[in-house]
C-alpha positions, 0 to 999 in steps of 0.5 A, a space after each residue: 500500500 502507498 506510504 502516502 494516501 490521498 486524504 479525502 472527505 468521507 461520503 456516507 451512502 445510506 446508513 452503513 456505507 462510508 467511502 473515503 481515505 479513512 475507510 476500507 475500499 468499497 466494492 460495487 457492481 451494476 445490474 445488467 437486468 432490465 429495470 422494468 423487470 422488477 422480479 429479475 432485478 430484485 433476484 440479481 440484487 439478492 445474488 450481488 448482495 450475497 456475493 459481497 457487493 457493498 453498493 449496487 447500481 441500476 440503470 434508469 433509462 426512462 421516467 417509467 423505470 423510476 416506479 420500478 426502481 421504487 418497487 425494487 428498493 422497497 422489496 429488497 428492504 422488506 427482505 432485510 437487504 440493506 445494500 444501498 442502491 445507486 441510480 444510473 442516469 444518462 442525459 435526463 435531469 428530469 429522471 435524475 430529480 425523480 430518483 432522488 427520493 427513491 435511492 441512496 445515491 445517484 450517478 450522473 454526468 451533469 454535462 449531459 443534462 442539457 446541450 446548452 452548458 449554462 442550462 446544464 449548470 442550472 439544472 445541476 444546481 437544482 439537482 444538488 439542492 434536492 439531493 441535500 434535501 433528501 440527504 443523498 450521495 452522488 457520483 459525478 461520473 465522466 467517461 473518456 469519449 462522452 465529454 460534452 461538446 463545451 469541454 471538448 471545444 475548450 480543452 480537447 479530448 484528453 485526460 487533462 480535459 476529463 479532470 478539468 471538466 470534472 472540476 467544474 462540477 466539483 466546484 459547483 458542489 463546494 459552492 452549494 456546500 454539498 459534500 456527499 460527492 464521489 467522482 470518477 473519470 473512467 476510460 477503456 484505455 488504461 493509460 488515459 484512465 490512470 493519467 486522468 485520475 492522477 490529474 483530478 487528484 492533483 487538482 482537487 488537492 490543489 483546490 483544498 477539497 478532495 472528494 473520494 474517487 470511484 476508480 475503474 476501467 470502463 468497458 474492460 471486456 471479459 475473461 482474463 483480459 478484462 480482469 488483467 486490464 482492470 487490475 493493471 490500471 486500478 492497482 496502479 492508482 490504489 498503490 498511489 493512494 488514489 481510489 476509495 471505491 472500485 468496480 471491475 467492469 466485465 462483460 459477464 454476470 456482474 457477480 463475477 466482478 465481485 471477487 476481483 474487486 475484493 482482491 484489489 480492495 483487500 490488497 490495498 486496504 483493510 477490506 475482507 479478502 476474496 475467495 479465488 482459485 489459485 490460478 485466478 489469484 496468480 493472474 491478478 497478483 501478476 497484473 497488480 505487480 507489473 501494472 504500475 512499472 509498465 504504465 509508468 515506463 519503469 520497465 519495458 518487459 517483465 520476467 514471466 515464464 507464462 508467455 500468455 500472461 506476459 502478453 496479456 499484461 503487456 497489452 493491457 498496459 498498451 506496451 505491446 499488442 499481440 492480438 486485437 484490443 477489445 472494448 466491451 461494455 458490461 451491459 445494463 438495463 439498456 442492453 437489448 441483445 445478448 451482449 456476452 455471447 455476441 462479444 465472444 463471437 466477435 472475438 472469435 471471428 476477428 482474432 486474426 486482426 492483430 493491430 486493431 481496436 474493436 468495440 462491442 457496445 450494448 446500446 445506441 444511447 451510450 455506445 458511440 461516445 464511450 468507444 472513443 478509442 476504437 477503430 471499429 464499433 459494433 453497437 446494438 440498436 434494439 429490435 434485432 438491429 446493429 450499427 457498425 462504426 468506423 472510428 466515430 462514424 456509423 457506416 452500416 446501419 440497421 444490420 440484422 444481428 445474425 449478419 452483423 459479425 460477418 459484416 464487421 469482419 468484411 468491413 475490417 478486411 476491406 479497409 485493410 485491403 484498400 
């Protein structure tokens, strides 16, 4: 553990969860059920709570889902499950306002509240007042690739821009004397992610008010690759004392995220240990041991006899690529197709392309912005249709799902021949 921990304020979520430098690292995950399916979401929350998730995030894509969220919350509490729920809001200030009375914490990107920046600021101010009224916690969550037009035009699309964008909303919280705030700056690119959090930590420290940080690699993928990518970046920051709550975002059953996050939380704080197989523990340990030296360019190679593990760690740190780099969201209530199986199919059919970044995203709402680092994107539209992207441009729309992977391979191959 770092000798110098970034000292933060303490944030209370509900009656029992404390997030900050004076407390063990908090482990969390997110449901991938449809929020409107109350029974399925409650059942998943039960499993996630039993697995050890200390916070559970649930997407709220529409106003009609607010009532479902209320039912989910009430059912869990009636069963004695008191894990705080976090409402995940995209774009809509109206929905953000509506969930404040319902759950213990709300995750928002205030820059998306309105296309007009001054109106977004006004709406965020109103939101803070309501959160103060109900004694709620919030997470200001900005992701690389989903920065508002105002920020990109002013600062560019860089780690520094992410940190500066977050600081505007942080300062608004301070000005409103609202301090129950957690901040995150996630990216799928481990280098960008680490740089962004370091810059935000520096800026908050310089500003004199340091809020706890939610740390994670967004759209890390699945399998060993997703675990290693998450561990190299998260461990680098936790080893510097940066990070107070974590999520390991995997394109798998969300319960699978918990042991990996528990391993990290235990390694870098007094959190309980994870139950892992010997092989999985050795993979996570190697990723944590070598992540910081590689990301910090202290070493150029690592002395591992396991060639597969060595290649995976080097690729996760963006130091050497031996296969395609994949970005895949973990899925949530907005996902309208079988994301996990589709992602595995994409990997199977594109493995021959060694120097390409391919994104597989669950929905059209967030996907195009979040896959900023990708050369090609596969984005679900719903209704059995898919849009394929080249960089940020949609090039093939409304493709039937059963044809989309083949069309993606054709697109990549054609581009490489031209």
